[in-house]
N, CA and C of each residue as an Amber inpcrd file, in Angstrom:
protein
   294
  21.6460000 -21.3570000  29.6790000  20.8000000 -21.7160000  28.5730000
  21.5240000 -22.7080000  27.6540000  22.7990000 -22.5070000  27.4940000
  23.5730000 -23.4100000  26.6400000  23.5010000 -24.8330000  27.1580000
  23.5960000 -24.9850000  28.4660000  23.5240000 -26.3400000  29.0520000
  22.1450000 -26.9540000  28.8530000  21.1070000 -26.1310000  28.9760000
  19.7430000 -26.6400000  28.7640000  19.5620000 -27.1250000  27.3300000
  20.0930000 -26.3550000  26.3910000  19.9980000 -26.7510000  24.9840000
  20.7840000 -28.0340000  24.7400000  21.9550000 -28.1270000  25.3290000
  22.7690000 -29.3370000  25.1540000  22.0870000 -30.5510000  25.7820000
  21.4490000 -30.3590000  26.9230000  20.7120000 -31.4770000  27.5490000
  19.5620000 -31.9160000  26.6520000  18.8610000 -30.9490000  26.0610000
  17.7660000 -31.2830000  25.1500000  18.2930000 -32.0430000  23.9440000
  19.3930000 -31.5800000  23.3710000  19.9850000 -32.2850000  22.2360000
  20.4110000 -33.7010000  22.6360000  20.9750000 -33.8440000  23.8200000
  21.3720000 -35.1800000  24.2990000  20.1500000 -36.0750000  24.4770000
  19.0960000 -35.5080000  25.0360000  17.8730000 -36.2900000  25.2590000
  17.2470000 -36.7240000  23.9350000  17.2480000 -35.8270000  22.9620000
  16.6710000 -36.1460000  21.6530000  17.6020000 -36.9970000  20.7940000
  18.8770000 -36.9040000  21.0730000  19.8500000 -37.6540000  20.2830000
  20.1570000 -37.0170000  18.9420000  19.8760000 -35.7440000  18.7880000
  20.1630000 -35.0150000  17.5480000  20.6220000 -33.6020000  17.8900000
  21.3320000 -32.9910000  16.9810000  21.7830000 -31.6140000  17.1420000
  20.7160000 -30.6710000  16.6030000  20.4130000 -29.6340000  17.3580000
  19.4290000 -28.6420000  16.9620000  20.0830000 -27.3540000  16.4670000
  21.3720000 -27.2240000  16.7570000  22.1080000 -26.0100000  16.4090000
  23.4380000 -26.3710000  15.7700000  23.8940000 -25.5080000  14.8890000
  25.2460000 -25.6120000  14.3290000  26.1280000 -24.6690000  15.1440000
  27.2380000 -25.1830000  15.6080000  28.1340000 -24.3900000  16.4330000
  29.4680000 -24.2090000  15.7300000  29.9630000 -22.9880000  15.7880000
  31.3180000 -22.7030000  15.3300000  32.0080000 -21.9240000  16.4520000
  33.1920000 -21.4580000  16.2110000  34.0120000 -20.8560000  17.2630000
  33.2590000 -19.8060000  18.0810000  32.7020000 -18.8040000  17.4780000
  31.9950000 -17.7420000  18.1990000  30.5630000 -17.5490000  17.7060000
  29.9810000 -18.6080000  17.1660000  28.6730000 -18.4690000  16.5480000
  27.8510000 -19.7460000  16.7540000  26.5530000 -19.5520000  16.9880000
  25.6230000 -20.6780000  17.0720000  24.3980000 -20.3120000  16.2330000
  23.9780000 -21.2130000  15.3670000  22.8000000 -20.9810000  14.5270000
  21.9050000 -22.2130000  14.5770000  20.6130000 -21.9600000  14.4960000
  19.6580000 -23.0690000  14.5160000  19.7250000 -23.7990000  13.1740000
  19.6450000 -25.1230000  13.2210000  19.6680000 -25.9020000  11.9820000
  18.2490000 -26.3770000  11.6560000  18.1190000 -27.1680000  10.6060000
  16.7880000 -27.6280000  10.1870000  16.1120000 -28.4860000  11.2530000
  16.8920000 -29.3030000  11.9580000  16.3220000 -30.0820000  13.0690000
  15.7280000 -29.1440000  14.1170000  16.4610000 -28.0840000  14.4270000
  15.9970000 -27.1070000  15.4180000  14.7430000 -26.3910000  14.9700000
  14.6850000 -26.0330000  13.6860000  13.4930000 -25.3680000  13.1630000
  12.2670000 -26.2740000  13.2620000  12.4420000 -27.5440000  12.9530000
  11.3280000 -28.4940000  13.0810000  10.9370000 -28.6660000  14.5470000
  11.9300000 -28.7050000  15.4100000  11.6450000 -28.8190000  16.8510000
  10.8310000 -27.6230000  17.3390000  11.1360000 -26.4330000  16.8280000
  10.3860000 -25.2330000  17.1970000   8.9280000 -25.3690000  16.7670000
   8.6840000 -25.8890000  15.5550000   7.3070000 -26.0850000  15.0810000
   6.5420000 -27.0350000  16.0060000   7.2010000 -28.1470000  16.3660000
   6.5500000 -29.0990000  17.2780000   6.2970000 -28.4670000  18.6420000
   7.2610000 -27.7170000  19.1400000   7.1120000 -27.0820000  20.4550000
   5.9450000 -26.1000000  20.4490000   5.7870000 -25.3280000  19.3650000
   4.6680000 -24.3890000  19.2720000   3.3380000 -25.1220000  19.2830000
   3.2640000 -26.2540000  18.5700000   2.0320000 -27.0580000  18.5670000
   1.7240000 -27.5720000  19.9730000   2.7540000 -28.0570000  20.6500000
   2.5760000 -28.5900000  22.0100000   2.0980000 -27.4920000  22.9530000
   2.7000000 -26.3090000  22.8700000   2.2870000 -25.1940000  23.7220000
   0.8530000 -24.7790000  23.4250000   0.4760000 -24.7470000  22.1490000
  -0.8860000 -24.4010000  21.7720000  -1.8800000 -25.4300000  22.3160000
  -1.5540000 -26.7150000  22.1680000  -2.4340000 -27.7680000  22.6830000
  -2.5130000 -27.7200000  24.2030000  -1.4120000 -27.4010000  24.8500000
  -1.4200000 -27.2720000  26.3100000  -2.3560000 -26.1450000  26.7280000
  -2.2870000 -25.0070000  26.0430000  -3.1770000 -23.8870000  26.3610000
  -4.6300000 -24.2420000  26.0990000  -4.8990000 -24.9620000  25.0090000
  -6.2650000 -25.4060000  24.7220000  -6.7670000 -26.3510000  25.8120000
  -5.8910000 -27.2400000  26.2810000  -6.2690000 -28.1640000  27.3460000
  -6.6050000 -27.3970000  28.6190000  -5.7720000 -26.4300000  28.9740000
  -6.0080000 -25.6480000  30.1890000  -7.3250000 -24.8880000  30.0810000
  -7.5620000 -24.2340000  28.9300000  -8.8150000 -23.5020000  28.7290000
 -10.0120000 -24.4420000  28.8090000  -9.9000000 -25.6050000  28.1800000
 -10.9900000 -26.5820000  28.2080000 -11.2700000 -27.1020000  29.6040000
 -10.2190000 -27.3680000  30.3540000 -10.4020000 -27.8510000  31.7230000
 -11.0360000 -26.7880000  32.6160000 -10.6250000 -25.5340000  32.4390000
 -11.2330000 -24.4570000  33.2230000 -12.7130000 -24.3090000  32.8840000
 -13.0410000 -24.3620000  31.6010000 -14.4410000 -24.2500000  31.1890000
 -15.2630000 -25.4180000  31.7310000 -14.6950000 -26.6150000  31.6770000
 -15.3930000 -27.7940000  32.1920000 -15.6290000 -27.6670000  33.6910000
 -14.5940000 -27.2560000  34.4170000 -14.7200000 -27.0830000  35.8660000
 -15.7590000 -26.0220000  36.1940000 -15.7230000 -24.9070000  35.4710000
 -16.6780000 -23.8330000  35.7070000 -18.1040000 -24.2840000  35.4250000
 -18.2860000 -25.1300000  34.4150000 -19.6290000 -25.6050000  34.0780000
 -20.2240000 -26.4710000  35.1770000 -19.3750000 -26.9780000  36.0620000
 -19.8640000 -27.7890000  37.1740000 -19.9860000 -26.9850000  38.4620000
 -19.8070000 -25.6620000  38.3640000 -19.9120000 -24.8050000  39.5380000
 -21.0270000 -23.7800000  39.4080000 -21.5950000 -23.6570000  38.2260000
 -22.5910000 -22.6220000  37.9680000 -23.8670000 -23.2540000  37.4140000
 -24.9790000 -22.8070000  37.9610000 -26.2790000 -23.1710000  37.4080000
 -26.8540000 -21.8960000  36.8170000 -27.1910000 -21.9440000  35.5420000
 -27.7200000 -20.7760000  34.8440000 -29.2110000 -20.9720000  34.5890000
 -29.9960000 -19.9820000  34.9950000 -31.4510000 -20.0400000  34.8340000
 -31.8840000 -18.8970000  33.9300000 -32.7090000 -19.1880000  32.9560000
 -33.2630000 -18.1540000  32.0950000 -34.7780000 -18.2700000  32.0540000
 -35.4560000 -17.1280000  32.0770000 -36.9170000 -17.1310000  32.0350000
 -37.3920000 -15.8280000  31.4200000 -38.5920000 -15.8650000  30.8560000
 -39.1780000 -14.6360000  30.3340000 -40.1330000 -14.0270000  31.3510000
 -40.2800000 -14.6680000  32.5030000 -41.1460000 -14.1440000  33.5700000
 -40.3220000 -14.0200000  34.8520000 -40.1730000 -12.8060000  35.3990000
 -39.3070000 -12.6260000  36.5700000 -39.7480000 -13.4180000  37.7950000
 -41.0240000 -13.5850000  37.9890000 -41.4930000 -14.2820000  39.1840000
 -41.0060000 -15.7250000  39.2320000 -40.9640000 -16.3940000  38.0730000
 -40.5160000 -17.7830000  38.0790000 -39.0230000 -17.8840000  38.4160000
 -38.2370000 -16.8870000  38.0400000 -36.8090000 -16.9040000  38.3970000
 -36.6370000 -16.7730000  39.8910000 -37.4070000 -15.8680000  40.5260000
 -37.2550000 -15.6770000  41.9660000 -37.5050000 -16.9860000  42.7130000
 -38.5230000 -17.6870000  42.3230000 -38.8300000 -18.9560000  42.9860000
 -37.7800000 -20.0110000  42.7170000 -37.3260000 -20.0890000  41.4780000
 -36.3250000 -21.0960000  41.1290000 -34.9780000 -20.8310000  41.8070000
 -34.5960000 -19.5570000  41.9170000 -33.3210000 -19.2320000  42.5550000
 -33.2690000 -19.7590000  43.9850000 -34.3160000 -19.5400000  44.7300000
 -34.3130000 -19.9950000  46.1330000 -34.2990000 -21.5180000  46.2200000
 -35.0180000 -22.1860000  45.3250000 -35.0190000 -23.6580000  45.3160000
 -33.6150000 -24.1850000  45.0090000 -32.9720000 -23.6130000  43.9890000
 -31.6280000 -24.0600000  43.6190000 -30.6080000 -23.7410000  44.7110000
 -30.7300000 -22.5700000  45.3660000 -29.8020000 -22.2340000  46.4530000
 -29.9180000 -23.2350000  47.6080000 -31.1340000 -23.6440000  47.9210000
 -31.3370000 -24.6280000  48.9870000 -30.8050000 -26.0040000  48.5830000
 -31.0950000 -26.4100000  47.3610000 -30.7150000 -27.7450000  46.8860000
 -29.2100000 -27.8490000  46.6110000 -28.6110000 -26.7830000  46.1040000
 -27.1930000 -26.7790000  45.7310000 -26.4870000 -25.5840000  46.3680000
 -26.2410000 -25.6390000  47.6660000 -25.6680000 -24.4780000  48.3630000
 -24.2480000 -24.1050000  47.9120000 -23.5070000 -25.0310000  47.3480000
 -22.1250000 -24.7350000  46.9260000 -22.0130000 -24.2750000  45.4780000
 -23.1440000 -24.1900000  44.7940000 -23.1310000 -23.7860000  43.3880000
 -23.4650000 -22.2980000  43.2820000 -22.9250000 -21.6710000  42.2510000
 -23.2820000 -20.2900000  41.9340000 -24.5030000 -20.3270000  41.0310000
 -25.5010000 -19.5310000  41.3680000 -26.7290000 -19.4790000  40.5920000
 -26.7440000 -18.1520000  39.8200000 -26.8700000 -18.2510000  38.5100000
 -26.9500000 -17.0690000  37.6660000 -28.3020000 -17.0930000  36.9810000
 -29.0120000 -15.9670000  37.0810000 -30.3240000 -15.9070000  36.4270000
 -30.3820000 -14.6780000  35.5330000 -31.2160000 -14.8020000  34.4980000
 -31.4090000 -13.6610000  33.6030000 -32.7620000 -13.7580000  32.9350000
 -33.2960000 -12.6000000  32.6360000 -34.5470000 -12.5340000  31.9010000
 -34.2300000 -12.5470000  30.4120000 -35.0050000 -13.2880000  29.6780000
 -34.8460000 -13.3640000  28.2280000 -36.1580000 -12.9650000  27.5730000
 -36.0820000 -12.5270000  26.3310000 -37.3030000 -12.1650000  25.6180000
 -38.0900000 -13.4160000  25.2860000 -39.3880000 -13.3390000  25.5510000
 -40.2620000 -14.4630000  25.2110000 -40.6900000 -14.3380000  23.7520000
 -40.7280000 -15.4610000  23.0790000 -41.2050000 -15.4600000  21.7040000
 -42.6860000 -15.7970000  21.7220000 -43.4440000 -15.0170000  20.9960000
 -44.8780000 -15.2510000  20.9280000 -45.1730000 -16.4650000  20.0650000
 -46.1300000 -17.2640000  20.5160000 -46.5500000 -18.4120000  19.7190000
 -47.4690000 -17.9560000  18.6160000 -47.3280000 -18.5730000  17.4460000
 -48.1710000 -18.1930000  16.3090000 -49.2880000 -19.1880000  16.1690000
């Protein structure tokens, strides 16, 4: 781990830790680096979640209807037209027109 930290410091061109004979402590540069690293990790996780959601949205067709018979017909049409897609259907409450 010490070598990894030293390589990072060499790459950045700044010291992240204060070193003494038997002690190493993080300095202000290191604390700021930690803040940036946390932001980068958070953004990376957001990117991964977003990409998974985007990919999933292109694999699933969702059908909603207030009449079950129309779903049965639509499911078979979509299965024939898009055999590689997952078809999800659900009944929803119909709102009465006023």
